[in-house]
C-alpha positions in Angstrom: -7.2 -18.0 0.7 -8.6 -14.5 -0.2 -10.2 -14.6 3.2 -6.9 -14.3 4.8 -6.0 -11.1 2.8 -9.2 -9.6 3.5 -9.0 -10.3 7.3 -5.3 -8.8 7.2 -6.8 -5.6 5.4 -9.6 -5.5 8.1 -7.0 -5.8 10.9 -4.9 -3.0 9.3 -8.0 -0.7 9.2 -8.7 -1.5 12.9 -5.2 -0.8 14.0 -5.3 2.5 12.0 -8.6 3.4 13.5 -7.2 2.6 17.0 -4.4 5.2 16.6 -1.5 3.2 15.2 0.6 5.1 12.8 0.6 3.7 9.3 4.4 3.6 9.3 4.2 1.2 12.3 2.5 -1.6 10.2 4.1 -4.2 8.1 1.9 -6.8 6.3 3.3 -10.0 5.1 1.6 -12.5 2.6 2.5 -16.1 2.4 1.0 -16.7 -1.0 0.1 -14.2 -3.8 1.3 -10.7 -3.1 -1.0 -8.1 -1.9 -2.4 -6.1 -4.9 -0.5 -2.9 -3.5 2.7 -4.8 -3.3 2.4 -6.1 -6.8 1.6 -2.7 -8.2 4.4 -1.0 -6.6 6.9 -3.6 -7.6 6.0 -2.8 -11.2 8.0 0.4 -10.7 11.1 -1.5 -9.6 12.6 -3.0 -6.5 14.5 0.2 -5.6 11.4 2.3 -5.5 9.5 -0.3 -3.8 12.1 -0.8 -1.0 12.6 3.1 -0.8 9.0 3.3 0.5 9.6 0.6 3.1 12.6 2.6 4.3 10.6 5.9 4.4 8.2 4.2 6.9 5.5 6.8 5.8 2.7 4.2 5.2 1.7 0.6 5.6 4.1 -1.5 3.9 3.0 -4.8 2.3 5.6 -7.4 1.4 5.9 -11.2 0.5 6.8 -13.3 3.6 9.8 -14.5 1.5 11.1 -10.9 1.8 10.6 -10.6 5.4 14.2 -10.8 6.2 14.8 -7.7 4.2 12.0 -5.8 6.1 13.0 -3.9 9.2 11.3 -4.4 12.6 7.9 -2.5 13.0 5.8 -2.2 16.1 3.0 -4.3 14.3 3.3 -7.1 11.9 0.1 -8.5 10.2 0.6 -12.0 8.4 -1.9 -13.1 5.7 -1.6 -16.8 5.5 -3.0 -16.8 2.0 -0.9 -19.5 0.3 -1.0 -23.2 0.2 2.6 -23.8 1.0 2.8 -24.7 4.8 6.5 -25.0 4.6 6.6 -21.3 3.4 4.3 -20.3 6.1 6.3 -22.2 8.7 9.4 -20.3 7.7 7.4 -17.0 7.7 5.9 -17.1 11.1 9.1 -17.1 13.2 10.6 -14.3 11.0 7.3 -12.3 11.5 7.6 -12.7 15.1 11.0 -11.3 15.2 10.1 -8.3 13.1 7.0 -7.5 15.3 8.1 -5.1 18.0 4.8 -5.1 19.9 2.1 -7.0 18.2 1.8 -9.9 15.7 -1.5 -10.4 14.1 -2.0 -13.7 12.0 -4.9 -14.0 9.5 -6.0 -17.2 8.0 -7.5 -20.7 8.7 -7.1 -21.0 12.5 -6.7 -24.8 12.3 -4.1 -24.6 9.7 -2.1 -21.7 11.3 -2.0 -23.6 14.7 -0.9 -26.8 12.9 1.9 -24.9 11.2 2.8 -23.0 14.5 3.1 -26.3 16.1 6.0 -27.3 13.6 7.4 -23.8 13.2 8.3 -22.9 16.8 
């Protein structure tokens, strides 16, 4: 599942190179948290979510916390976990949070199967 996280990071790089502002991008992970999120959470929830609210940079969060995240123009989802139920819950929420563009990274067959049951 690391491939999904790598693909999400590559998508973020491409979005930034194409002119998207860092604060326009929210990255959600369905499995293990992105290393940035894990690191930032070590300083406490309040500081972590303050960075989200500042909208100064790309923000990485667990898909389970997507309801707490505000809408951003671009949402990138890394389907990096084995729990299809969690992924099925995350994708519709991610679609609601994406103002203009939703990018889903992971195994295409698995994503399509989950999308078929989630939507």
